[in-house]
C-alpha positions in Angstrom: -15.0 -7.7 0.5 -15.8 -7.0 -3.0 -13.2 -6.2 -5.7 -14.5 -2.5 -6.0 -13.8 -1.8 -2.4 -10.9 0.5 -1.4 -8.4 -0.3 1.4 -5.8 1.8 3.1 -2.6 0.5 4.7 -1.0 1.7 8.0 2.5 0.8 9.0 4.7 2.5 11.6 2.1 5.3 11.8 2.2 6.1 8.1 -1.1 5.7 6.2 -1.0 5.0 2.4 -3.8 4.4 0.0 -6.6 4.0 -1.0 -5.8 0.8 -2.9 -8.1 -1.6 -4.8 -8.3 -5.2 -3.6 -6.1 -6.3 -6.5 -3.2 -4.2 -5.2 -3.5 -5.5 -1.7 -3.5 -9.1 -3.0 -0.5 -8.4 -5.2 1.4 -6.9 -2.3 0.6 -9.9 -0.2 1.8 -12.3 -3.0 5.0 -10.2 -3.3 5.5 -10.4 0.5 5.4 -6.6 0.7 2.9 -6.7 3.6 3.8 -8.2 7.0 2.1 -9.1 10.2 2.5 -5.5 11.5 0.6 -3.9 8.7 -2.9 -2.9 9.3 -5.6 -2.6 6.7 -8.5 -0.2 6.8 -11.8 -1.2 5.2 -15.1 0.5 5.7 -13.7 2.7 8.5 -12.3 -0.2 10.6 -8.6 -1.0 11.0 -7.8 -4.7 10.9 -4.5 -6.5 11.4 -3.4 -8.6 8.5 -4.4 -11.8 10.4 -7.9 -10.4 11.1 -8.2 -9.3 7.4 -7.3 -12.8 6.2 -9.7 -14.4 8.7 -12.5 -12.1 7.6 -11.7 -12.9 3.9 -11.9 -16.6 4.7 -15.3 -16.2 6.4 -16.6 -14.4 3.3 -15.2 -17.0 1.0 -16.9 -19.7 3.1 -20.2 -17.8 3.0 -19.9 -17.5 -0.8 -19.2 -21.2 -1.1 -22.3 -22.0 1.1 -24.4 -19.7 -1.0 -23.2 -21.4 -4.2 -24.0 -24.8 -2.7 -27.6 -23.8 -1.8 -28.4 -22.5 -5.3 -30.5 -25.1 -7.2 -28.9 -26.2 -10.4 -30.9 -26.8 -13.6 -31.3 -30.3 -14.9 -28.5 -31.4 -17.2 -29.0 -30.8 -20.9 -27.5 -32.4 -24.0 -25.8 -29.1 -24.9 -22.3 -28.7 -23.6 -21.9 -25.7 -21.3 -19.8 -22.8 -22.5 -16.4 -22.4 -20.8 -16.6 -20.2 -17.7 -15.1 -16.8 -17.9 -11.9 -16.3 -15.9 -12.6 -14.9 -12.5 -10.5 -12.1 -10.9 -8.0 -12.9 -8.2 -9.9 -13.6 -5.0 -8.9 -13.4 -1.3 -9.3 -17.2 -1.2 -6.2 -17.6 -3.3 -4.2 -15.6 -0.6 -5.7 -17.6 2.3 -5.6 -21.1 0.7 -2.1 -22.5 1.0 -0.2 -23.7 -2.0 -0.8 -27.4 -2.7 2.4 -27.6 -4.7 4.8 -26.9 -1.8 6.8 -30.1 -1.4 8.3 -29.1 1.9 4.9 -28.4 3.6 4.2 -31.5 5.7 0.6 -30.6 6.5 -2.3 -30.9 4.1 -3.8 -27.6 2.9 -6.2 -26.1 5.4 -4.9 -28.1 8.4 -3.3 -25.8 10.9 0.0 -26.6 12.5 0.2 -27.7 16.2 1.3 -25.1 18.7 2.5 -27.8 21.1 4.9 -29.1 18.5 6.1 -25.6 17.7 6.8 -24.9 21.4 8.5 -28.3 22.0 10.7 -27.8 18.9 11.5 -24.3 20.1 12.5 -25.4 23.6 14.5 -28.4 22.6 16.0 -27.4 19.2 15.2 -23.7 18.9 18.9 -22.8 18.6 18.9 -24.8 15.4 15.7 -23.1 14.1 13.7 -26.4 14.2 10.5 -24.6 15.3 10.8 -22.2 12.4 11.3 -25.0 9.9 8.1 -26.6 11.3 6.1 -23.4 11.0 7.4 -22.8 7.5 9.6 -19.8 8.2 12.5 -21.2 6.3 14.5 -18.0 5.9 14.5 -17.3 9.7 15.3 -21.0 10.4 18.3 -20.9 8.1 19.5 -17.7 9.7 19.2 -19.2 13.2 21.1 -22.4 12.0 23.9 -20.4 10.4 24.2 -18.0 13.4 24.4 -21.0 15.8 27.2 -22.5 13.7 29.1 -19.2 13.6 28.7 -18.5 17.3 29.5 -22.1 18.3 32.7 -22.0 16.1 33.8 -18.7 17.7 33.3 -20.2 21.2 30.3 -18.2 22.3 28.0 -21.2 22.7 24.3 -21.5 21.8 22.8 -19.1 24.3 22.1 -16.1 21.9 20.1 -18.2 19.3 18.4 -20.2 22.0 17.1 -16.9 23.6 16.1 -15.8 20.2 14.0 -19.0 19.8 12.4 -18.5 23.3 11.4 -15.0 22.3 9.8 -16.3 19.1 7.8 -18.8 21.2 6.2 -15.8 22.9 5.5 -13.8 19.8 4.7 -16.2 16.9 1.3 -17.8 16.9 0.7 -18.5 13.3 2.5 -20.4 10.5 4.0 -18.9 7.4 0.6 -18.8 5.7 -0.9 -16.8 8.4 -3.0 -19.7 9.7 -3.2 -19.6 13.5 -1.6 -22.6 15.2 -3.9 -24.8 17.4 
């Protein structure tokens, strides 16, 4: 996916675009695109997850191509500073290494078994969402559980919500599929 390519977005049957890659990346960074958005590129519609996987494959191919290029022997002259590169898909796919609450190293996927166990046992508290990095949803579940429990309705509503998420959610907050 080169930077000059154009992309169209489809959500709830509405198609917008074409957009350059920079606009798609900016909208991803601003959380304006969700898992239900589809992206068209070269006549094919891809889900956001497929789009990011394809971008990761292209980034890996580019990395391998750079590694196979023979480098000239070092010289005494200092190299000129490299020109800044435009924003790439790799910056969207690669997780932030500065996130102190992320308990997995960058690139290592979360475990689906841990996610499911946390959902069954403590799903009404949002433990599975905290694990997967969906902090906003986890806090909402935690607060809703507190309110419903205080009002005497018990934990059944948020626990059913958690069970539904176990069937639907298969990737963490970065879009990396759980293994």
